[in-house]
N, C-alpha and C positions, 0 to 999 in steps of 0.2 A: 642696620643703618649703614650709611656709606659716607664717611667724612672725606671730602675731597679738598686737599690743600695742595697746590701744585707749584708750577714754575712761577716766574714773575709775571704779573699782569696788572693792568689798571682798570678800574671800574669807572665808566663814564656814561651818564644818561642825561639827556636833556641839558647839555651844557655843563654838567657837573663833572669835574675831574675827581674820580675816586681812585686813589692809588692803591694798588694791591701787591703786597709782597708775599710770595708763597715760601716754600721751604728753603730755597737755595739762598745762601749768603752771597754778598758781593765777593768778587775774587780777592779784593784787598783784605776782607775780613777773614776769608778762609785761610790765608797764609798765616794769620795771627793765631789761629786756633791750634794749640799744641798741647802736648802732655807735660808732665812735671819734669821729666828728664829727657835728655837727648837720646835718640835711638842710635844703635851702632851703625856705622857706615856699611859694614858688610852684611847685607840683608839676608844672605844665605846662611849666616851663622845661627845656630840654635844653641842657646845656653841652657844647661840644666838648671832649673829654678825650683824653689820650694813653693808649695801652695801657700799663697799669702794669707789665706784664712785658717791655716793649720799651723801647727808647730812641729817642725822637723819632718813633715811628710814629703816624700820624694815623688817625682812625676811618674805616672804610669798611664799607659794607654787604656782607656775604658773599654770594656768588652761590649761591643754593640750588638743589638739584636739583628735578626735577618732583614727587617724592613729598613733599618738604618744603613746596613751594609749595601742593600740594593740601591738606596738613594745615593750612597757614596760612589758606587760603580757607575751610576748614571752620569754623575758629574765628571767622572774620569774619562768619559767618552768625548768631552769637549777639549779642543785645543786651548792653550793658555790664553791666546788672544780672544777666543770665543768666551771664555770665562770672564775676562775683563769687560767684554761687551755686555754680558749678562749683568755683571756687577754694576756697571754704569747705568744700564737701563732701569734697574730696580733701585737706584741710589736713593731717590726720595722716599720710596717705600721702606727701605732699610733704615733710613734715618728715623722715620716715625716708629718703626718696630723697636729699634734699639732704645729709643727714648722711653718706651713703655714696658720694657722688660726689666726684671729685677737685676740691678747691676751685679749683685753678688752671684746670682745664678748664672748670668751671662759670662762673667769673667772666670768663674770656676770651670764652666764647660769649655771655654776657649783654652784655658790653661791645661785641661786634661788632654787636649789635642795638640799639645806642644806648639801652640802659637807663641812665638818668641816675645819675651819682655812684657808679658801680660800684667805682671805685678806692678808695672809702672803706671797702669791706668787706675790703680786703686784710689789715688788721690782725687779722681774725678767722679767718684761714686755719687756725690751729692750734687753734681752738675750734669745731669743726664744728657742734655742737649750737646754740651761740649764733648762729653765722653763719646757720644754717637758719631759726631763729626770727626773727632780725632781717630777713633778706631777705624772707621771706614776709609779715611785717607791713608792711614798707615797700612792697613791690610791690603789695599789695592796695590801698594808698592812692594809687597813682599812676594814670596814664592807662590807658585800655583797651589802647593799643598796648604798654604795658609788661607788662600781665598776659599779653597774647598773646605777647609776646616771650619771657617765661619759659617758656611751654608749648612754643613752637617750639624754644627752646634745649634743652629736655629731650628733644624729639623727635629732634633731631640727636645729642645726647649718648648716647641709647640705643644708637645704632649703634656708637659708640666705646667706651662703658662700659656694657655690658648689665647691667641689674638686673631680676630677675623682677618685683619690685613695680612698677617703672616701666613695664615691658612690659605688665603687666596693666592698669595705670591708663590708659595710652594706648589699649590695646585696647578697654577699656570706653567710653572717650570717643569713639572712632571707631565702635564697633559700635552704641551706643545713640543717638548723634547727638542730635537735638533732643528725643527722648523722655526723655533724662536729666533735663532741666529739669522735665518733668512729674512724674517720679519724685521729684525733690527736693521739689516742691510737696506731693505726697501724703505723703511722709515727714515733712514739716514741718507741714503744715496738716491733713492727713487728708481724708477724704471728707465731703461735705455730707450730713447725715443728716436724716430727717424729725424733727419736734419730739419725738415720743414716743420714738423711738430715741435721740435726743440726750440726753433726760432719763435714760433707763435707762443710757446709756453713762456719764454723769456719776456716777450712783449706783454703777456698777460700778467706776469709777476710784477713787471715794472708799473703797470697801470694800478694794480692792487696795492703796491707799496705806496704810491702817491696818495691813495685813498685812506690808508690805514696808519701811516707812520707818525701822524701827529694827533694829539688830543686837544680839543677845544675846551677851555674852562671859562665859564661865564664869570666875569669879575664882579666884585661887590658894588652896590649902588654908589655912585659918586665918582667912580674911576673914569678916566678919560676914554678908555677903550671898553667896548662892551664885552669883547671876548679876547682871549689870549691863547695861542696854541703852544703846546709843549711837545718835545720828542716823546714818543710813546713810553720809553723806559726812562723816566726821570724821577718818579716817586713810587713808592711801593708800600702797600698796606695789606694786611691779611684779610681774608674772608673765608667763610665756611660754605661748603656745598654738601648736602646730604642726599642720599637716595631716598625716595619717598613715593607714597601714593596717598599722602595725607590730604591732598586737595579734594579727594573724593568726598570727604565728610565736612567740608568747610561750611560754616553757617555764620561766622562773625566777619566783621570787616577784616580784610586780609592783612592789613598792616598791623592791626592790633593782635589778631590771631597769631601771626608769625612772630611778633615780638614776644608773646608768651611762650611759643614753641622754642624760640631762640634761647630764652632763659632756661627752660627745661633742659635743652640740649647741653648748655654750658655746665649744668649740674651733673651731667652724666660723666662717668669715668671715661677717659680717652680710650681705654683698652677695650671698650665694648663697641667702638665705632669702626666702621670699615673705611679705610683710607685709600683714596685714589687721587692721582694728580690729573689735571686737565689734559696732559699729553697722552693720557691713557683712557680717555672716554670711550674709545673704540677697542680697548684691550679685551682680553679674555675675561668673561664673567663666570665665576665659579658657581653661582647660583643657577644660572640658565644653561651652563655648560656650553657656551658658544661665545664667539667674538661678535658683539652687536654691530649691526649696520644702521640701525635706526635709533637715534638718541634724542631725548627731550630734556631741555634744561628749563626749569620753571623758576619763578621768583617774582616777588612783589615789585611794583614800580620803584625804580631808583636804586635797586639793589646791585645792578651791575651786569645784567644779561647781555646788553648790547655791546658793552666794552669787552666782555669775555669773548664774544664772537669776533670783535675787531682784533683782539689779541691773537685769536686762533688763526685768522687769516694772515696777520702780520708775521707771526712765527713761521707759518708755512712759506710765505714769500721769502723769508730770510734763510730758509733751509733748515730751520731748527725744529720743525714739527711735521710729522706725517708726510714725509716725501713719497710715501706709497701712493698718495693721490697726485696724479700728474696735473690735474686741473681742479681748482676749487672755485665754485660759483657762489657769490654772496648776494642774497636778496633780502630786502626788507619788505614785509607784507604791506606796510603803509604805502610803499611805492608801487606795489603790484595791484593796488586797489583800482588804479586807472585802467587796467587792462580788461578788455572784453574777452571774446573768444580768441585764443592764440594757440599756437603749438609750442611745445617745449623749445624747439629750435628757435622760433621767433622770440620767445621770452628771453632766451639767453642772448640772442643777437641784439635785441633792443638795448640791453645793458652793456654788452661787450661786442660792438659792431666789428671790431678788428679781427674777430674770430671767424668771419664769414667764409673765407676760402677753405678753412680746415675743419669747420664744425662737424661735417659728416665723419671725418676721420677721428675727431676727438671723441665723439659719442659711440664709436665702435667698441670701445673697451670700458664698459660701465664700472668694472671693479677699480678702475683708476680715477674715478670721479667722486667728488664730495660736493653736495649741495647744502648750503647753509641758508635757512629761512628764519629771519629774526622777527619776533613780535606777532605770533599767531593771534593774540588777543586784539591786535589792531587790524586784522583782516576783515574786509566786508564780504568776502567770498564764503560760500557754504563749504564746510569741511566735514564730509561724512566719511569717516575712515572705515565704515562697514559697507560702503557702497560697492556694487558690482558694475556700475557704469564707469568703466575705467578706460584710459588710453593705453595703447600698446605700442605706439610708434611715435618717435620724436617729432614727426611732421603732422601727426594727427591733431586736429584742432579741438579745443574744448575750453571751458572756462578755467580760470587760473586755479581755483580750488580743486577741480577735477584732476588737473595735471599734478599738483602737489600730492594729492591722495594717491594717484597712480604711481608716483615715485616711491612713496612710503610703502604701498601695498605690493611693490615689486613687479607690477604688470608692465611698467615702463622702465627701461634700463635696469633690468634685474641684475643685481650685483653691485649697484652703486650704493653710496652711503649718504645718509641725510642727518643733519644736525639742526634742531629746531629749538626756538625759545618761545615761552609764553608766560603770561601771568597765570597763577594757579586757578583763578576763577574760571578762565576759559576751558581749562582741562576738565572741569566737572561736567561739561556738556558734550564731550567727545569720548569715543572709545579709544582708550590709550593702550590697549593690548598690543597694537601693532608696533609700539616702541619697546625695544628690548632692554633699554636702560632709561630710567627716568630719574633725574636728580633735581634738587631744589637748592638754589643759593639762599642762605638764610642771613647773611650779613656779617658784621664785624665781631670779632672776639674783643674781650675787654681791653687787652693791651693794644690792639690795633686802633682802637678809638683814640688813644693818646697819640699814637704815631700819626694819625690823620691830622690832628691839631698841630703837631710839630711841623708837618709838611705844609699846612695851609698858611701858618704865620711865619714870616721870615724872621721875626724877632723872637728868640727863644723865651725871653721873659714874658712877652705878651702871650705866647703859646701856652706857657705854664699857667699864667693868670686866667686865661680863658678856660683851659681845661679844668682847673681847680674850681672855677665857678660852676661849670656844668656838672662836675663830679658831686658838688654839694647840692645841686638841684636835681632831685631824684627823677622828676618827670622828664626833663630834658635829657638827662644822662641815659635813661632807659631807651629813649627813642634814637639814641646814637648808634644802635645796632644797625640802622639803615644808613648807608653811605650818603644818600642825598639829603637826609636830615642833618648829617654832620656838616654838609656844605651850607645849608640854610642857617644852622646855629652859628657856625664860624663867621658867616657873612654878617649876621646881626651883631655878634660880639665884637667883630673887628671895627664896627662903627661905634658901638656902645663904649668901648674902652679908649677911644681916640679923644682924649681931653688933654689939655696942656700938662697937667700933673700926672696923667695916667690914672686918675681916680674918677670913677663914674658914680653918680648917685644911684643907690640901689633901686630907686623907683623907676629908673629908665632901663633896668635890666629885666629880662623876661623871667617870670616865675611859673607860668603855665604855658601849655602849647598854644593856646589862643593868643596870649600876649606875645609869644615868639613870632607868630605869623603877622600879628598886628604891627609889631615893630619892623618886621621885614618889609611889609608893604609900605609903611610910613617912610622908611628910609628911601625906598625907590621913588615915591611921590615927591619927597623933599628935594630930589636931585633932577627934577624935570621943570622946564620953564612954563608948562601949561598952567593957566590960572585954575583955581580950585573947581570952578563950575564946569570947565571943560574936562578936567580930570575926572570929576564926578560922573559925567556922562559916559566916559570910557569904562569906569568901574561898574556902572549900572548895566551897560550892555554886555560886557563879558561876564558879569555876575549871573545874569539870567541864563546866559548860554552855559555857564558852568553848572548851574543847578539842573538844567535840562540834562546835561551829561551825567551828573551824579545819579539822578533818579532813573536814568535809562541805560546805565552802564556804558556810557560813551566817553572816550578819552581823546578821540581824533575828530577834528572838525574841518570842514572844507569851506569854500567861499559861500556856498549856499547857506550853511549854518550861520556864518557871520552876517550874511544879508538878512536872515530871518530874525536875528536879534539886534539888528542895526549896529553891528560892530564895525567901526571905521578901521579898515585894514591899512590905512595910510598913516594912522596916528603913530607918532614916535614912541608914545607911552606903551603902545600895544606890545612892542618887542621886549619890554621888560617883564611881561607876564606870560606871553605866548611864544612858543618856538615855531618857526616856519620851516617846513621841509622843502626839499627840491621838487621838481616836477614829478607827479602832479602836486600842486601846492596844497598842503594840509597844515593844520595847526593843532598844537597841543599845549597844555599848561606846563610850566616848568616842572611840576611834579603833581601827582594825583592829589596830594594833600593841599597844595596851593589851589587847585580847582575846588576842592571841598571847602576851603576857607572862603573863597569868593562866593560860592553858592550860599553860604550863611551870611556873609557880609552884605550881600545885595538887599537883604530884607531890612537892613538898617540904613541903606542908602536910598532905597526906593520903597518906602513902607506902604504896605497894603495889608490890612488886618485879615482880609479874606485869603489872600495868597499865603500869608504867613501861617495861618492855622491849617490850611490845606497841606502845605509843605511839612509842617510838624507831624501831622497825622500820617501822611504818606511815608515819611522817613521811618517812623516807629513801626510801620506795618510790614516792612520788608524782612523776611526771615533770613535773607542772606547777609544782612548786616551792612548793606551798601550805604545806609543813612546814618551809621553810628557816629562817625567823626563829624559829619555835617551837624548832627544834633549837639555834639560836644561844643562845636564852634558857636552855634546859635546861643547855647547856654553861657559860654564864655564871654560872648559879646554883650550879654545882659549886664555885665559888670561895668559900671560907669568909668572906673579908672582905666580899664582896658580899652573902652571906646574912646577915651580922651586922647589916646595915641593917634587917632585918625580924625581929630577935630577939624572941621571945615569941609570934610568930604561926605558927611553923613546927612541923612534926612532930618528936617527940623522936628520930625516926630519919632526920632530914634529912641527917645526915652519911653515913648508909648510902646514901641516894638519890644523894648526890654521888659516892660510890665506884662505884655502879652505872653512873652516867653516864660517869665517867672510863674505866671498864673497857670499856663499849660503844664509846666514842670510840676508844680504843686499838685495839680489834679491828677497828673500821670502817676505820681508817687502814691496818692491815695487809692487810685484804681489798682495799682500793683498790690497794695496791702490787702485789699478786699478780695483779691483772687484766691481761689482755693490753692492749697499747698500742692505744688507740682514739682517735677524733677528739676526744672530750670529756675525755680524761684530764687535760689541763692545767687545764681549768676545774674539774674535780672536786677536783684537788689544791688549787687556790686556795680552793675552798669549805671544805675541811677546815682550811685555815689560819685561816679566819674562826672556826671552832669553837674552835680552839686559842687564838686571840687572846682570845676572850671568857672562856676559863677562867683566863687569867693564870697557868697552871700550867706553869712552865718545865721542871721535871723531866719532865712528860708530853711536852712538845715535844721535848726531847732524846732521850727514849726512843723516841718514835714516828718520829723522822726520823734516827736514828743511822746508818742504812744509806745515806742520801743524801749523795753526794759533790758532786753538781751539781744545780741547779734550772734547768729550761728552760720558760719561759713565752713563748717566741717566738710572735708573731702573736696573742697574747691581749691584748685591750685592758686596760691597767692604769690604773685610775682612781687619783686621789690617795689615796682610802681603801684601795684594794688595796695601794698602796705602803706605807701605814702598817702594815697587817697583815703584809705581807712583811718590813718592817723589824723587827717584833717577832720574827718567825721567825729572821731573819738574826742578830739580836743574841743570840738564845738558842743557836742551833745553830752552834757553832764548827767543826764537821766539814765544813761546806759549803765547797767550794773554788772552784766556778765557778758564775756566774749569767748566764743568757742571757735578755736582755730585748729581743731583736730585734723590730722592728715592733710594739711594744706601745703606740703612741701616747703614750709617756712624755713628760712635759714637765718643765720646770724644777722645778715644785712637787713633783712626784712624786720626782724625783731628790734634791731637798733633804731629803725625808723619809727616803729610803733611805741617803743619804751617811754618816751617823754610824755605820751598822751594817755597813759593807762593809769593815771594817778587817782581816779575816782572809782575804779572797778571794785566789786566785791568778790567776783569770781572770774578766774582766768584759766582757760583750758588750752594747753599747747601740746597735747599728746601726739605721738606718731608723726613727728616732724624731723626726726633724725638730727636734732640740734646738737652741735658739738659743745665741748666744755667751754669754749670762748663765749658761748651764749650766757654763761653764768654771770658774766660781768653786767650784761643788760638786765638779767633777771634780778640781780642784787640791787640794781638801781631802781627797778620797779618796786621792789619790796620796801626799800628805804623811804621812797617818796610817797608811798601809798599805805596809809594806816587804816584804810577802809577794807583792804584786801583780806578776805576771810578764807577763800578757797583757791589753791594753786595746784593745778594738775599738770605734771611734767612727764607723764608715763611714756615709755618706749622712745627715748632719745639716747644721746651718747654724752651725757653731761659730766661723767666722771673724768677728771684730769686735773692739771695744775690749777685751773681756775675754779674748780668745784669749791675750794675754800672760800672764794668770794661769796658764793651763794650761802654757804653755811654761816659765814660771819653775819650776813644780813638777817638770816633766820634766827640767829642767836641774840639779836638785839632785843632788849626789853620793849622797844617801841614797836616791834613786829606784832601784828594782830592776826596772823594767819592761824586758822583753827584746823584746817584740813589740808594736808600736804601729800601729794602722790608723786613718788619717785620710783615706781616699779619699772622694771625693764630698762635700767640705765647702766647695766654692767658695773654696779657698785661693788667694790671689794670689801673685805672685812675691815680694812682700815677706816672705811666710812663710818663704822660703828662708833668709833671714838668721836667723830665729828657730830654724829647725831646725838651722842651723849651730851655734848656741850650745848646743843640746841635745847634739849629737854631740861638741862640744869638751869637755864637762864630764861627760857620762854614758857611762861605759864598759860599762854593763849592756845597752844597747840593741843588739839583734842584727838585728831585722827592722823595716823602716820601709816602710809601705804608704801611698802618697800619690797613687795614680793618680786620674784623673778630676778634676783641679783645673786651675789656670791658673798654673803655676809657671815658664813661659817668660818671661824678661824680664831686666832689668839685675841683679836681685838673685840670679839663679840661680847666678852665679859664687861667691857666698858659700857656698852649699850644696856646690858643686863643691870648693872649697878644703877644707872640713871633711871631705868624703868622700875627698879625696886625701891627707889627712894619714896618715902611717904609724901614728899613734896611734889612728886610727879603727878600732873593733872591729865595725862593721856587717857582717853577712854577706849580707844580702839587702835590696835596695831596689826597689820597684816604682814606676816613673815613667810608666806607660802613660797615654795620653790627657791629656797636659799641654801640648799645643800646642808641643812642642819642635821646632825647625827644624834644618836641616842644620848651621847654625852652632854648634849645641850639641854636634855630634859631636866637635869639637876638645876641648871641655871634658870630655865623657864619656871621651875617650881618656886624659885626665889621671887621671881616677879609676881607670880600668882598669889603667894602668901602676903607679900608686903605692899602691893599696889592696891589701894582701896578705891581708885577711880576707874581702873581697867574693867570694862564690861564685855569687850569683844576681842577675841584672839583667833587669828587665822594662821594655821600651821600646815595647810594642805601642801602636798607635793614635796615633803622633806623625807628624811630617813630616820625616823624617831624610834623605830622598833629596836628593842634591846634591853639589857639589864637595868638601865637607868630609867626606863619608861615609867616604872612604878613610882619613882620620885615625883614625877609630874602629876600622876593620878592621885597620889596622896594629898598633894597640895590642892588639887581641884576639889577633893572631898572635904577640905578644911572649912570650918565655919567662917574663917576670915576671907575666903575666896569670894570675890564679887563678880566673877565671870558669868555672863548671861548667854553668851553665844560663843561656841567653840567649834572650829572647823578642822577636821583631822583626816580628810580624804587623802588617798594615795600616799600613805606613809609606810606601806609594806608591813602592816601590823599583823601579828600572829592572832590565832583564834583566842588565845588566853588574854591578849591585850585588848581585843575587841570586847571580850566578855567583861573586862574591867571597866570599859567605857559604858557598857550597858548598865552595869551596877551603879556607876556614877550617875547616869541619867535617871535611874530609878530613885536614887537618894536625893538628887537635886532636881526636883521637878520644874523649877524655874529656869534651868539651864538647857539650852538647845544645843545638842551635840550632833554633829554629822561626821561620819567616818566611813 
């Protein structure tokens, strides 16, 4: 994968200002980042220091191998100013790398290379970001030997601590060699142009600066002005871009699918992600062994593709980005839709007429040109990237799609570069092999969501209040990965929290996504002077147009579309929902989800039972998921309290529409239940849960799921939002007795959302989820509140830690009714034996204890033995396989066998029981007091004599099943 976080940028789509702050701190903050002690003024001074992780060890130069020495020699070929250029060029990469390396390993390696005062960074070990900033700042100001020492250190560390980003940086440094510096110069200073071309370039940059230097932000409903512009660099929020070809297998609604993917990505460790900044989209690619000329940036609507392109152009204009390109041409596909047959020359001059006198000279050097095409998914032109019907001359006429394909296929202006954007869904229908790098913007990180709220609200208290509300509302918070959702949510909350005392009734705050958009639309309608009947006509006309677009994958509409659906383009209300582009005039909804909401709302505004049923069945039939959110909104609007937010704008038969939707949903669930078990049945069931969640209709939930005694979502990735929806179902359906969430990538956050609703379960299976020990707090809560729970399976997690005692305390309660407990594969040490002993001493319900695959051999094992040997112990089965038990444990096991009259099954497979004490256990097994009926002894390294003893045992105890 390829994680791109780069320089400062802002994300803006459809009037939404999405601020983007990449890795660089503002200059004012950089100066404040310092180490714990002041560095000596004489930077050439090298003080002998002791290794700060050793006692009394003196510095010595490490003996490098041949490869490391060759790398060092390569660096020595650079002049000092060239090394500084390299250092600066890779600065954002180096920051990322240093943040993800072990501080101890890094500082030890630097110290071994006589980097001065390294010991002073020790105090920053636990603040890796600050350590990285400080180290890079200070190294750059030291001697060339110190800059070289940093790079050699990283070269050595790459072998011990492999990072994809570090590997790629070193690869580029070694591959390009001295030509790197030339590239830096071109990117920084550009090419020398003849005077006439330089003049026209200045004119071109001035024109583009005027087009890109400001961002428009649509203001919340009720403000005097519809839009407000901001200087481009005024607000900054992070976002992620990853390299991908994931679009090839998309089948769900792209916003939902990407939201799940985003959560998965955030769970991955940073050090397995490939980091690139936007100023290096055309940099060397170590996978393909070339510097790409054709780059595709994909992303769902509203995630920031257009603004990333605007930033790209704006930075080029200001001389901060890719000056190797003498001319950059920025086109939007929606504006190219009006073009018939044109030549490339004509296409450029129609947008940049002032280039006419020099266009021939400009196009003579293709390698100095960059073409940016934004919004492939909005293009009406055919784009066949496998076609051989190509243009080869800038004056050759062809349709617009043919010209774009010819540029990408290099038959036209071979050597030029192309940067293109698209929604992922469009990429499934084209051959993307022609693009040498494909990346996808996936949205905000968790911390950047907070930053967005802080930037949106001028009042810090209001920002915190709004963010806290969203953080507590799992549905809304999850969708905040998308910048445009943040804008809509902030817009709604900015109105909802505006009361004299700052307190808003909870009923007026959104709880579901349907309610969010209902309030969003209601706020807009409340601030228009149109009477409700006129507003209803506008909502009806744009609603049918919206539905036509959803069902046919259309997001761009023209005057003919407006005419077909009787949309009055002169209505003032229209501009609140649709954005109008420049010539040729086209229209699009504020966001795809706004379009999907209107497509559902229209069935409650202009009710037709035939149309409603047809739309419901069409939407469920699409395998690509285009109707998924549409169906959620239809179900959400069936809730009377949600519809009440739009009272006065709905059809008099809106209640009947609601009944139709509920009936359809009930029948849909029954049909799903009757289908044969298929691979996607679990995902389909989860999808219906989302419909039910939006309805808020608990009687419908109970009626639809009354036949379900258990729910099995094993191996289905369960995001935090999925857990919220499942919690609603579990809270409502008291008939569900068992829940299986094995291998669902469940984390503490998801478990926390589920915990309050699991109080009626008899069986809970949470194996293979990599749950950390903090999950023990939630698990303890489940056990205390649920006296019906009989079976708890927690296999293959990471539960041992400081909070494991919370789980033990809950299990030790006399009120605990758990009979079967699985804690195998949780890295339990022998200390846990004492904790299990306390459970057995107080809990008479526990009958089966599964703890194989841990590390329970040790001094505390005797505590567990004593508890198991007690006549009061009611345990019937214990599995101690693979616990590193040695033959000395046999004497202790013998005690259990003789004294425990309830134990009938003992599993000791995979230990090391062979030895002189083995006979003690066999003697106990032969005793008439032994109640063991099933004994598993495989893989214990037993000798032939010991195996013979087990054979004799089995002959004597015919009711005992022995495997060895």
